[in-house]
C-alpha positions in Angstrom: 122.0 88.6 89.8 120.3 90.6 92.6 117.0 89.8 94.2 115.1 92.2 92.0 116.4 90.7 88.8 115.6 87.2 90.1 112.0 88.0 90.9 111.4 89.8 87.6 112.9 86.8 85.8 110.4 84.5 87.5 107.6 86.8 86.5 108.7 86.8 82.8 108.9 83.0 82.7 105.5 82.7 84.3 104.1 85.0 81.6 106.0 83.5 78.7 102.9 81.7 77.3 100.5 84.6 77.8 99.5 86.3 74.5 100.5 90.0 74.4 96.9 90.9 73.4 95.4 89.0 76.4 92.6 90.9 78.1 93.0 92.8 81.4 92.9 90.7 84.7 89.4 91.9 85.6 88.1 90.7 82.2 90.1 87.5 82.2 88.8 86.3 85.6 85.1 85.2 85.6 82.9 87.0 88.1 79.9 84.8 87.8 79.7 84.0 91.5 76.5 84.3 93.5 76.0 88.0 94.6 73.6 87.2 97.4 72.1 84.1 99.1 68.4 83.9 98.7 65.7 86.3 97.4 64.7 88.6 100.3 62.6 91.8 100.4 64.1 94.9 101.9 62.3 94.2 105.2 63.6 90.7 105.3 67.1 92.0 104.6 66.9 94.4 107.6 65.6 91.6 109.8 68.6 89.4 108.8 70.9 92.2 109.6 69.4 92.6 113.1 69.5 88.9 113.7 73.2 88.6 112.7 74.2 91.7 114.7 72.6 90.2 117.8 74.3 86.9 117.1 77.6 88.7 117.3 76.5 90.2 120.7 75.8 93.7 119.4 72.8 95.3 121.1 70.2 96.2 118.5 67.6 99.0 118.9 64.9 100.2 116.5 63.3 103.6 116.2 62.1 106.0 113.6 63.8 109.4 112.8 61.5 111.2 115.2 62.5 109.0 118.1 66.2 108.9 117.4 67.3 111.8 119.7 65.3 110.5 122.6 66.6 107.0 122.1 70.2 108.2 122.0 69.6 110.2 125.2 68.1 107.2 126.9 71.0 104.9 125.9 73.7 107.3 127.1 71.8 107.9 130.4 71.3 104.1 130.9 75.0 103.6 130.3 75.9 106.3 132.8 78.0 108.2 130.2 79.3 111.6 131.3 81.0 112.3 127.9 80.4 111.4 124.3 82.8 111.7 121.4 81.2 113.3 118.4 82.4 113.2 114.7 82.4 116.7 113.1 79.7 115.9 110.6 77.2 114.1 112.9 73.7 115.6 112.8 73.5 117.9 115.9 69.8 117.0 116.3 70.7 113.5 117.2 72.1 114.6 120.5 69.8 117.5 121.2 68.0 115.7 124.1 71.1 114.7 126.1 73.1 116.9 128.4 76.2 114.7 128.2 79.4 116.6 127.6 80.3 116.4 123.9 84.0 115.8 123.0 85.1 116.8 119.5 87.0 114.5 117.2 90.4 116.3 117.1 93.5 115.2 115.2 95.6 116.1 118.3 93.7 113.9 120.7 95.9 111.4 122.5 95.0 107.8 123.0 94.7 108.5 126.7 92.2 111.3 126.1 90.1 109.1 123.9 90.2 106.3 126.4 88.7 108.6 129.0 85.6 109.3 126.8 82.7 107.2 128.0 80.9 106.7 124.6 81.1 107.5 120.9 78.2 108.0 118.5 78.6 107.6 114.7 76.7 107.0 111.6 77.9 104.3 109.1 78.6 104.0 105.4 76.8 100.7 104.8 75.6 97.6 106.7 75.8 94.1 105.3 73.0 91.7 106.4 74.4 88.3 105.5 77.5 88.9 107.7 76.1 91.2 110.3 78.8 93.8 109.4 78.8 97.6 109.7 81.3 99.5 107.6 82.6 102.9 108.4 84.6 104.9 105.8 85.8 107.9 107.7 83.1 110.3 106.4 82.4 113.4 108.5 79.5 111.7 110.3 81.8 108.8 111.2 85.0 110.5 112.1 88.5 109.1 112.3 89.0 105.4 112.6 90.5 105.6 116.1 87.5 107.2 117.7 85.6 104.0 117.2 88.5 101.8 118.4 89.6 103.4 121.7 86.4 104.3 123.6 84.7 101.3 125.3 81.2 102.0 124.1 80.1 102.6 120.5 76.6 103.6 119.3 76.3 103.3 115.6 73.2 104.6 113.7 72.1 102.8 110.5 69.5 104.2 108.3 67.1 101.4 107.1 66.5 100.2 104.5 68.7 102.6 102.5 72.0 101.8 104.0 71.5 98.0 104.2 72.6 95.5 101.6 72.4 91.8 101.5 75.9 90.7 100.7 79.6 91.7 100.8 79.8 92.2 97.0 76.9 94.6 97.1 78.5 96.4 100.0 81.8 96.8 98.1 80.0 98.5 95.3 79.0 101.3 97.6 82.5 101.8 99.1 85.5 103.7 97.9 88.6 101.5 98.4 90.7 104.6 98.7 89.0 105.5 102.0 89.9 104.2 105.4 87.4 101.4 105.8 86.6 99.8 109.2 84.6 96.6 109.1 82.8 95.9 112.3 81.0 92.6 113.1 80.0 92.9 116.8 81.9 94.3 119.7 85.7 93.7 119.9 86.4 90.1 121.0 89.1 87.5 121.0 89.8 84.2 122.7 92.8 82.4 124.0 93.9 78.8 123.3 91.3 77.5 125.8 88.6 79.5 123.9 87.9 81.8 126.8 86.2 84.9 125.1 87.5 88.3 126.1 85.8 91.4 124.9 87.2 94.9 124.5 90.8 93.9 123.7 91.2 95.9 120.4 88.0 97.9 120.2 84.8 98.8 122.0 83.6 96.3 124.6 80.0 97.3 123.9 78.5 97.9 120.4 74.9 99.2 120.2 73.3 99.6 116.8 70.3 101.7 116.1 68.2 100.8 113.0 66.4 104.0 112.1 63.6 104.4 109.6 62.3 107.8 108.3 64.0 111.1 107.6 63.4 113.7 110.3 65.2 114.5 113.6 63.3 114.2 116.6 61.3 113.6 119.6 61.4 111.1 122.5 62.0 107.5 121.5 61.9 104.2 123.3 64.6 101.7 124.0 63.7 98.4 122.3 66.3 95.6 122.0 66.0 92.5 119.9 
């Protein structure tokens, strides 16, 4: 008896008492767990997201759509960025107020080339308030996964309240599991056995999140951190 036959034999024995007409797994397992903790308004959900993002040491900014371009220009200037990596589907109006050199997201880019880029600006797929998590799914306005893992500075734009949900179950409903999902809870960080925290080991050292209300591109914004 080879390994395959041994494993299949164990599976058959485990299923020996299961009726052949038993329902599918998704129906057999109860899904009556709590979908969110507490009853919050949309505004309160956004506030919880901002609070948890800041708790994870992300830098949170707020603006409306008219102020987004000015805010992004101010953040890149404050950072001293000379280059910014841009996903192919990012709204060009977002960066219209900055003269920083734009680097395209290219399949042939090497890790070394990406490492020399000062900043990256992306949108997101969804943001989860209860965990302070931003999820990217590789859509055109977010680009390939590696462009948000190699550069040291990531600015992520979240449209509120439309892209914000309370809980992980609600977030999963908006995501396609077949896409390359990147879940981000604060800047990259790890700690050794003595609990010394080190940031930037396997991702950006600095994560800035812009919570944007409204629909239009725009004019000069202001930097306002929570």
